[in-house]
C-alpha positions as CSV (number, residue, x, y, z in Angstrom):
1,M,123.0,71.6,29.1
2,F,120.2,74.1,29.8
3,D,117.2,72.9,31.4
4,P,113.8,74.6,30.2
5,T,111.7,73.3,33.2
6,P,110.4,76.8,34.9
7,L,112.1,77.2,38.5
8,D,108.8,77.7,40.1
9,R,107.6,74.0,38.9
10,V,111.1,72.6,40.6
11,R,109.9,71.0,43.9
12,P,112.3,69.2,46.2
13,R,111.0,65.7,47.2
14,V,109.9,66.0,51.1
15,P,108.9,63.0,52.8
16,K,105.5,62.5,53.6
17,G,106.1,62.1,57.2
18,W,108.1,65.6,57.6
19,M,105.2,67.4,55.5
20,A,102.7,66.5,58.3
21,L,104.8,67.3,61.0
22,S,105.3,70.8,59.4
23,L,101.5,71.2,58.7
24,S,101.1,70.4,62.5
25,L,103.6,72.9,63.5
26,A,102.3,75.8,61.4
27,I,98.8,75.6,63.0
28,L,100.1,75.4,66.5
29,L,102.2,78.5,65.7
30,L,98.9,80.3,64.1
31,A,97.1,79.4,67.1
32,S,99.2,80.6,69.6
33,A,99.0,84.1,67.8
34,V,95.6,84.5,68.4
35,P,94.5,86.2,71.8
36,A,93.5,83.7,74.4
37,Q,90.3,85.6,75.0
38,T,89.4,85.6,71.3
39,L,89.8,81.3,71.5
40,I,87.7,80.9,74.5
41,G,85.0,83.5,73.8
42,P,83.8,86.4,76.2
43,P,83.1,86.0,79.6
44,A,78.9,85.7,80.2
45,P,77.5,89.2,81.9
46,S,77.1,87.4,85.0
47,D,80.9,87.3,85.2
48,V,81.2,91.1,85.6
49,P,81.8,91.7,89.2
50,V,79.7,94.1,91.0
51,A,81.1,97.2,91.5
52,D,80.1,98.3,95.1
53,H,82.3,101.3,95.1
54,F,83.8,103.8,93.2
55,V,87.2,105.7,93.4
56,S,89.1,108.5,91.5
57,P,90.8,107.2,88.7
58,V,93.6,109.7,89.2
59,G,95.2,111.5,92.2
60,D,94.0,110.5,95.5
61,P,91.3,107.8,95.4
62,T,89.0,109.8,97.7
63,D,89.6,113.1,96.4
64,F,91.3,113.9,93.1
65,S,92.4,117.3,93.8
66,Q,94.8,115.9,96.1
67,P,97.8,114.2,95.0
68,A,98.2,110.5,95.0
69,P,101.0,108.5,97.3
70,G,104.1,109.0,95.9
71,E,102.8,112.0,93.2
72,N,103.3,115.8,94.0
73,H,100.2,117.2,92.5
74,G,96.6,116.4,92.2
75,Y,94.5,117.1,89.4
76,A,91.6,119.9,88.3
77,I,88.6,119.4,85.8
78,T,89.6,121.3,83.1
79,R,86.7,120.5,80.9
80,G,83.1,119.0,81.8
81,V,80.4,116.9,79.8
82,Q,79.2,119.1,77.1
83,R,76.2,117.5,74.8
84,S,76.2,120.3,72.3
85,H,78.8,121.9,70.1
86,D,81.5,119.7,69.9
87,R,80.1,117.0,72.1
88,H,82.6,116.7,75.0
89,L,81.0,113.5,76.9
90,G,83.3,113.0,79.8
91,L,85.7,114.8,82.1
92,D,89.2,115.9,81.5
93,L,91.1,115.5,84.6
94,S,94.8,117.4,84.5
95,N,97.5,118.3,86.4
96,R,99.4,119.7,83.3
97,S,102.0,116.7,83.4
98,Q,102.4,112.9,81.8
99,G,103.1,109.9,83.7
100,G,100.7,110.1,86.5
101,E,99.1,106.7,87.6
102,V,95.4,105.7,86.3
103,R,93.4,103.6,88.5
104,A,90.5,101.4,87.8
105,P,87.5,103.5,88.8
106,A,85.9,100.3,90.3
107,D,85.6,96.5,90.1
108,G,84.7,95.1,86.8
109,V,86.0,93.6,83.2
110,V,88.3,95.1,80.5
111,I,86.0,95.2,77.4
112,E,88.5,97.6,75.4
113,S,92.4,98.3,75.3
114,R,93.7,99.7,72.3
115,R,94.0,103.0,70.0
116,Y,91.1,104.6,69.0
117,G,91.0,107.5,67.0
118,G,90.6,110.9,68.9
119,W,90.6,108.8,72.1
120,G,94.2,107.7,71.3
121,Q,95.5,105.0,73.7
122,L,91.9,104.0,75.5
123,L,90.8,101.5,78.1
124,V,87.1,100.5,78.5
125,I,85.9,98.7,81.5
126,A,82.4,97.2,82.2
127,H,81.0,97.4,85.8
128,R,78.1,95.8,87.1
129,L,75.6,97.6,89.6
130,S,73.9,96.0,92.7
131,S,70.7,96.3,90.4
132,G,72.1,94.2,87.7
133,E,72.6,97.0,85.4
134,C,76.1,97.6,83.8
135,V,77.6,100.6,83.2
136,M,81.0,101.4,81.4
137,S,83.9,103.7,82.5
138,L,86.2,104.8,79.3
139,L,89.7,106.1,80.2
140,A,91.2,107.9,77.2
141,H,94.5,109.9,76.1
142,L,96.7,107.1,77.9
143,K,100.3,107.1,77.8
144,P,101.4,104.7,74.7
145,G,102.8,101.5,76.3
146,S,102.0,101.8,80.1
147,V,98.8,100.0,79.6
148,K,99.1,96.9,81.7
149,V,95.7,95.2,80.9
150,R,94.0,93.2,78.1
151,P,90.3,92.7,77.2
152,G,89.0,90.0,79.5
153,D,91.2,91.0,82.4
154,R,89.4,91.4,85.9
155,V,90.5,94.8,87.4
156,E,89.5,95.8,91.2
157,A,88.9,99.3,92.2
158,G,92.0,101.4,92.4
159,Q,94.2,98.8,90.6
160,P,96.9,100.5,88.6
161,L,95.9,100.2,84.6
162,A,98.1,103.1,83.0
163,S,99.8,106.4,82.9
164,V,98.1,109.7,82.0
165,G,99.5,110.7,78.7
166,Q,98.7,112.8,75.6
167,S,97.8,110.4,72.7
168,G,95.1,111.1,70.2
169,R,93.5,114.6,69.6
170,A,94.8,116.1,73.0
171,S,96.1,119.8,73.4
172,G,97.9,118.6,76.7
173,P,98.5,116.0,79.1
174,H,95.3,114.9,80.8
175,L,92.8,112.0,81.4
176,H,89.7,111.7,79.9
177,F,87.0,110.1,82.1
178,E,83.4,108.9,80.7
179,L,80.8,106.8,81.9
180,R,78.3,105.0,79.6
181,E,74.9,103.5,80.8
182,L,74.2,99.8,79.4
183,G,71.0,99.0,81.4
184,H,70.9,95.2,81.2
185,A,72.4,94.9,77.9
186,D,75.5,92.4,77.4
187,P,78.5,94.6,77.6
188,W,80.3,92.4,75.7
189,R,77.8,92.3,72.5
190,T,76.7,96.0,73.0
191,L,78.5,98.9,71.1
192,W,79.5,101.1,73.7
193,E,80.3,103.9,71.5
194,R,76.5,104.5,71.0
195,S,75.3,103.7,74.7
196,P,74.0,107.0,76.7
197,V,76.6,109.2,78.5
198,L,76.6,109.5,82.2
199,D,77.9,112.4,83.8
200,P,80.2,111.5,86.5
201,L,79.6,114.7,88.8
202,R,75.7,114.4,88.7
203,L,74.1,111.3,87.8
204,L,76.5,108.4,89.3
205,G,76.0,109.8,92.7
206,Q,72.4,109.2,92.5
207,R,72.8,105.4,91.6
208,L,75.6,104.2,94.2
209,A,75.8,104.6,97.9
210,Q,79.5,105.7,97.4
211,T,79.8,107.9,94.6
212,V,83.3,108.5,92.4
213,F,83.7,111.7,94.3
214,P,82.4,111.0,97.9
215,R,80.8,113.8,100.0
216,S,82.8,115.5,103.0
217,T,81.1,115.2,106.2
218,E,83.4,118.3,107.2
219,I,82.1,120.6,104.6
220,A,78.4,119.7,104.7
221,S,78.1,120.5,108.7
222,L,79.4,123.7,108.2
223,G,76.6,125.0,105.9
224,P,78.9,125.4,102.4
225,G,77.2,128.6,101.2
226,T,77.9,130.8,104.5
227,E,81.3,128.8,104.8
228,Y,82.3,130.4,101.4
229,L,81.2,133.7,102.0
230,R,83.1,133.8,105.1
231,R,86.2,132.6,103.6
232,L,86.1,135.0,100.5
233,S,85.4,138.0,102.9
234,A,88.2,137.0,105.2
235,G,91.0,139.5,105.8
236,K,88.4,142.3,104.6
237,A,86.7,145.3,106.0
238,S,83.4,143.7,104.7
239,R,84.1,140.4,107.4
240,K,82.4,142.6,110.1
241,R,79.1,143.1,108.3
242,A,76.6,140.1,108.0
243,L,77.3,137.7,105.4
244,G,73.6,137.6,104.1
245,N,71.8,134.6,102.4
246,P,74.1,132.4,100.8
247,D,71.2,131.1,98.6
248,A,70.0,134.2,97.2
249,P,70.7,135.0,93.5
250,L,74.1,136.5,92.9
251,T,74.0,140.1,91.1
252,R,76.6,141.0,88.6
253,L,77.5,144.0,90.6
254,E,78.5,141.6,93.9
255,F,80.2,139.2,91.5
256,Y,82.2,141.7,89.5
257,S,82.9,143.7,92.6
258,W,84.8,140.5,94.0
259,L,86.8,140.0,90.8
260,D,87.8,143.7,90.7
261,A,88.9,143.4,94.2
262,A,90.9,139.9,93.4
263,S,92.5,141.2,90.3
264,G,93.7,144.5,91.4
265,K,94.5,146.5,94.3
266,E,92.0,146.8,97.0
267,R,90.1,149.8,97.8
268,A,88.6,151.1,101.2
269,S,85.8,153.0,99.2
270,K,82.9,150.9,97.2
271,P,83.6,151.4,93.4
272,T,80.7,152.3,91.1
273,W,79.4,149.9,88.4
274,N,81.1,151.7,85.7
275,R,84.4,151.8,87.3
276,I,84.1,148.2,87.7
277,R,83.3,147.3,84.1
278,H,86.2,149.6,82.6
279,R,88.9,147.8,85.1
280,L,87.7,144.7,84.2
281,A,87.7,145.3,80.7
282,S,91.3,146.8,80.9
283,R,92.3,143.2,82.2
284,G,90.5,141.1,79.6
285,V,87.0,140.7,80.9
286,A,84.2,142.0,79.0
287,V,81.4,142.6,81.6
288,P,77.8,143.0,79.8
289,G,76.4,146.6,80.0
290,G,73.0,148.0,79.5
291,K,70.0,149.2,81.9
292,A,69.8,147.5,85.1
293,T,72.7,145.0,84.1
294,D,74.4,145.4,87.5
295,A,71.2,143.9,89.3
296,S,70.7,141.2,87.2
297,P,71.9,137.7,88.1
298,V,75.3,136.3,87.0
299,S,75.0,132.4,85.4
300,A,77.5,129.7,86.3
301,E,78.7,129.8,82.7
302,E,79.3,133.9,82.7
303,A,80.9,133.6,85.8
304,R,83.3,130.5,84.9
305,V,84.6,132.4,81.5
306,A,85.2,135.6,83.2
307,L,87.2,133.7,86.0
308,S,88.8,131.8,83.2
309,R,90.2,134.7,81.6
310,L,91.7,136.2,84.4
311,L,93.4,133.1,85.3
312,A,94.9,133.1,81.7
313,A,96.1,136.6,82.1
314,D,97.6,135.7,85.6
315,R,95.6,138.6,87.0
316,L,93.8,136.6,90.1
317,S,95.5,137.2,93.4
318,R,96.0,133.9,95.6
319,V,93.8,133.2,98.4
320,E,95.5,132.5,101.8
321,D,96.1,128.7,102.5
322,R,93.3,128.3,105.1
323,N,90.8,130.0,102.7
324,R,91.7,127.5,99.5
325,V,89.1,125.2,98.2
326,S,89.4,122.0,96.5
327,A,88.1,121.4,93.0
328,I,86.4,118.1,95.0
329,E,83.8,121.0,96.3
330,L,83.0,122.3,93.2
331,S,82.1,118.6,91.6
332,R,79.9,118.0,94.6
333,R,77.9,121.2,93.5
334,G,78.0,120.5,90.1
335,L,80.1,123.1,88.9
336,T,83.1,123.4,86.8
337,T,86.5,124.4,87.6
338,P,87.8,127.7,86.2
339,S,91.4,127.3,84.6
340,P,93.3,128.9,82.2
341,S,92.9,126.4,79.2
342,L,89.2,127.2,79.4
343,S,89.7,130.7,78.6
344,A,90.0,130.0,75.0
345,E,86.3,128.5,74.9
346,P,83.9,131.1,75.3
347,G,81.3,129.2,74.3
348,W,81.6,126.3,76.3
349,T,78.6,125.0,78.2
350,V,76.5,122.1,80.1
351,G,73.1,122.3,78.9
352,P,71.1,125.2,80.3
353,S,73.2,127.5,82.6
354,P,71.4,128.4,86.1
355,A,71.7,131.6,88.0
356,L,74.3,131.0,90.4
357,T,73.7,131.5,94.3
358,R,75.7,134.1,96.4
359,G,77.5,130.9,98.2
360,D,78.2,128.9,95.0
361,G,79.7,132.3,93.3
362,A,81.8,132.6,96.2
363,L,83.0,129.0,95.8
364,L,83.9,129.3,92.1
365,V,86.0,132.4,92.8
366,L,87.7,130.8,95.6
367,A,88.2,128.2,93.7
368,A,90.0,130.1,90.6
369,R,92.2,131.8,93.2
370,S,93.2,128.4,94.5
371,W,94.4,127.3,91.2
372,P,96.3,125.3,90.5
373,F,95.5,122.4,93.1
374,S,98.5,120.7,94.1
375,A,100.2,119.1,97.3
376,G,99.2,120.5,100.6
377,R,95.6,121.3,99.5
């Protein structure tokens, strides 16, 4: 006979003892699904270890332009800190491939480990300076599934954390590396996204005895400006002439003469300014014209754009191995490494673009002709 009782009102009889046991098991299963750091609470600010030194997060720990042990290629800075336009607030370090090891830049505690918007897979690490103030490092575009740490984990400088990837908004595989300043704020209770940005190439070295990019005593002892001019003129007839003052402003005539010689056939006679401009224009580099333009100084941004466009067109000759320079040498002098990927961004700037000295201009040209930075240099 049909039973009119709704099925959802038919309840099996369960002994009271079994019901209590089932409830207890459910509570235990729910608790085990919650991360441990959520249950015990975040560590106190004093638990963040002191970062007594920093290392490069990719490539060789002391020089990212060199390959790490077991890897074949070093890294180059393909983009720097840009506070206006699209607000690029870190360094892009790339060797055009995924899978390279990403390390902790210093001792610290992991604050974030997740996928987050345009950053893709990221890690945020809090570091405490000897002054008691905190900074945060951000490592973004990591390869999904490669991250080895979780929020609350303590890490040491140089400890492998993940792999270089292309997650989030990234046009190619690279590591996006940021530093943010917290002061004496609690890193667990501060929105790191709103914290002031530090430029790793310019500000970190002023705050720590050892920076992310340590200085080379060998380069410093040579007198960098004069040494770069000597390397640039090596093998040319001009090597017999006096190199001149490396700290003097670099004029457009001299700079674009260097580019003309490096992107075409070497000529015995000194070319005129108009011929230099026309030849470079045919190679994709627009040289400013106008009265007395040849004697005007070249800005770092103008030089970077011109070199990047010649690189993109594959028009720059390679410099001899003994005269090659590394990206670390540019970073120490606050310059951005020219690369083919930068040629499509003519508006890229890092604040006011200062006029180049002859020594720094020679370094930029040498760096462009040393691209890409790989094993052996």
